[in-house]
C-alpha positions as CSV (number, residue, x, y, z in Angstrom):
1,M,0.0,0.0,0.0
2,D,1.3,3.4,-0.9
3,A,1.6,5.5,2.3
4,S,2.7,8.6,0.4
5,L,-0.8,9.8,-0.5
6,G,-0.2,13.4,0.4
7,T,-1.4,12.6,3.9
8,R,1.5,14.1,5.8
9,G,0.4,14.6,9.4
10,L,-1.9,11.6,9.5
11,A,-1.1,9.3,12.4
12,A,-1.3,6.0,10.4
13,D,2.2,4.8,9.8
14,S,3.2,2.7,6.8
15,A,3.6,-0.5,8.9
16,T,0.0,-0.3,10.0
17,L,-1.2,0.5,6.4
18,T,0.8,-2.5,5.1
19,Q,-0.7,-4.7,7.7
20,I,-4.2,-3.6,6.8
21,G,-3.5,-3.9,3.1
22,S,-2.2,-7.4,3.3
23,A,-5.2,-8.8,5.1
24,N,-7.9,-8.9,2.4
25,G,-11.4,-9.4,3.8
26,Q,-10.4,-9.1,7.5
27,S,-11.7,-6.3,9.7
28,I,-9.4,-3.5,10.7
29,P,-9.6,-4.2,14.4
30,L,-8.7,-7.9,13.8
31,V,-5.8,-7.0,11.6
32,C,-4.4,-4.2,13.8
33,Q,-4.6,-6.2,17.0
34,D,-4.5,-3.2,19.3
35,W,-6.5,0.0,19.9
36,A,-3.8,2.5,18.8
37,N,-3.2,0.8,15.4
38,T,-7.0,0.4,14.9
39,K,-7.6,4.1,15.5
40,A,-4.7,4.9,13.2
41,G,-6.2,2.7,10.4
42,Y,-9.6,4.2,10.7
43,R,-8.2,7.7,10.9
44,F,-6.3,7.1,7.7
45,C,-9.4,5.7,5.9
46,S,-11.6,8.6,7.0
47,A,-9.2,11.4,6.2
48,E,-10.7,13.9,3.7
49,R,-7.3,14.1,1.9
50,V,-7.5,10.3,1.0
51,S,-10.0,9.3,-1.7
52,E,-11.2,5.9,-2.5
53,A,-9.0,6.0,-5.7
54,D,-5.9,6.9,-3.8
55,I,-5.8,3.8,-1.8
56,P,-5.1,1.3,-4.6
57,A,-3.2,3.8,-6.7
58,G,0.2,2.6,-5.6
59,H,-0.6,-1.0,-6.4
60,F,-1.8,0.0,-9.9
61,R,1.2,2.2,-10.5
62,S,3.6,-0.7,-9.5
63,T,1.7,-3.2,-11.7
64,R,1.9,-0.8,-14.7
65,D,5.7,-0.3,-14.1
66,R,6.3,-4.0,-13.9
67,A,4.3,-4.7,-17.1
68,A,6.2,-2.0,-18.9
69,A,9.5,-3.4,-17.8
70,A,8.6,-6.9,-18.8
71,E,7.5,-5.6,-22.2
72,R,10.8,-3.8,-22.7
73,R,12.7,-7.0,-21.9
74,H,10.8,-9.0,-24.4
75,S,10.9,-6.5,-27.3
């Protein structure tokens, strides 16, 4: 998960975001395992500066970059 979403000042750190992002289908409280990380995860998701499209944007960008690199190797 891309933690550089222009969200400087939000309390959610990249480890918490990675943890949440790697647990598809699990609830945030279950994944975060403690109250502080749970609050950070919810605070990140509810931030006005974070849109629904921003959250998977890093994944999509990485996938595009890998596909382009593979295409260049095979051309």
